[in-house]
N, C-alpha and C positions, 0 to 999 in steps of 0.2 A: 757332266757325267764323271763319276769317279772310277778308278780301277776297281775291278771286282776280284775278290779273293775267295778261294775255296777254303773252307774251314774243316780241319780234321778229315780231309779226303772228300768232303761233300761240297759241291759248288753252291755258292750263295746266289748267284745269278749266272753270269758267264765268268769262267775263271780266266778269261783272257781280256786284255785291253791292248789298244795300239799305242805303242810308245814311239814318239817321233825320232827319226834319225837325221832329218834335214828339213828346213822349210819355213812356212808362213807362221811365224811365232804368234802374232796377234790372233789369227784365226783359230789356231790350236788351243791357245789359252782360253779364248772365249768359249770354245766348244767343250773342252775337257777339263779346264781349270788347272792344268799343269803346263809347264814351259816346254815349248818345242825348240830344239836346237838344230835339227836336221830335217831333210825332206822325206826320205823314205821311211815308211812305218813297218814295224815288224811286230808280230804278236809276242806277248810276254806273259807267261803263266805265273800267277802269284798264289801262294799257298801258305796258310797259317797252320803250323803243325805243333803238336804237343812235343816238348823236348823229352825224349827217352833214349835215343841212340847216343853212343859215346861221341861220335863226330858232331852231332848236333849240340851236345853239352859244351864241347870245346868252342864251337862257333858262337854259341849263346854267351859264354863268359868272355870270349875275345871281344865281341861287339860291345857288350856292356862295360867291360873294363876300359876299352878305348874311348867310347863316346861319353860315358857318364863319369869317368874318373880321370884318365890321362889327359884328355882334351880340355878338361876343366881344372887341371892342376891339382887334382885330389889324389890322395893315396889311400891305402888301406882296403882295397877291394879284396873280398874273400870269397873264393869259389865254394868253399865248404861252410859258408854261413848257415846256421841252423834254419833260418827262415826259408832257404831254398828248398828244403826237403820236408817242411812242415806239412802235415795233412791239410788239404784244401788249398794249398798254394800251387798253382799250375803254371809252369813256365812254357812260353810259346816262342817259336822262331818263325820269322817271315822269310819264305823262300821266294826268290825271283828267278824263274827258269831253273829251279833246283839249287840256286846259290843263296846262302844265308845273307840277308841284308838288314834284318831288324829283329828286335826282341821286345817282349813284354811279359810281365808276370801278372797273373790274375789270382788274387787272394780272396777266397770265400771267407766271409766273416759270419755274423749271425744270420739267421734265416732271412733270405731275401736281400742281403747286402753283400757287396764285394768291393775290393779296392784294386784299382789299376796301378801297377808299380813298374818302375824302371823301364819305361818306354825308350827305345833307342833305335835309330836308323843310322847305318854307316854314312859318314860325311859325304862320300862320293855319290850316294844314292838319295840324299836329302833334297827336298824341294821338288819332288817328282810325283807327289801324291801317294807315296808308299806308306807314310805314317798315317795318313787319313784312311787309306784302305785297310791297314792293320787294325786301326781302332774300330772301323765299321765291322770287321770280321769278329773282333773281340766282343763287341756289343751283341752280336748274334750268338756267340758262345754264352754270354750272360743270360740271354733270353732262354736258351736251351737248358741252362742250369736253374732256371726259375728265379734269377736275380731281378729284383725290382728297383734297386737303387745302387748305382755305381758312384764311387768317389775316387779322387786322385789328389795326392799332395804334390802339386806341380812345382818343378824348378822354376824360379822366377822368369828365366828366359824362355820357358815353354808355355807360359800362361797365354800368350797370343795364339799359339797353335790350338790349345784346348778351347779358347773362346771362339775361334773360327768353326770348331766342331759343335758349338752349342753349349759347352760347359759354362757354368757360372761360378764365380768366386763366392764362397760361403764364409770363409775366414781368411782375411788378407794379413792378419797380424803375424802369422807364423813365418819362419824362414822359407818354407815351401807352402804357399797358399793352398788351403783346402778348396777343392772345386767339386761340384756335382753337376 
């Protein structure tokens, strides 16, 4: 079972899942597919929200700059890049109990096609099912928008993540393999 995320204020199933605080790691991994480190469970609300508020824009850029640039030794991140504000490019922020933990941008292309861009989860929150939950919520957004085909140009170290979600490499020759 994966964490469920509410999308744009609407629940996809249940907007809560139990996150472990102590406990039986093997049992929890087998049941939920994410790692348990403690025994007590507490509900955690996940919500995928469209970035419109100033504080969400700051969090969105902070997470992306940190995860996709600084931690990879890259520079040149631009908050004012024209693609951020292009029509049909929709930035999302994943909130965990109201706290920003992840980002993704959804770029509508031609009719029925879209590109997933710049997926990032804070390092301290990775490997807990949040990226998987965020992608599931984004796929629901795609369905709502009438998108029939999604693609992503994945960072090489992210290819296994996408493969686990069922994505397939279409063009491996590029620096960032094209996946669908």
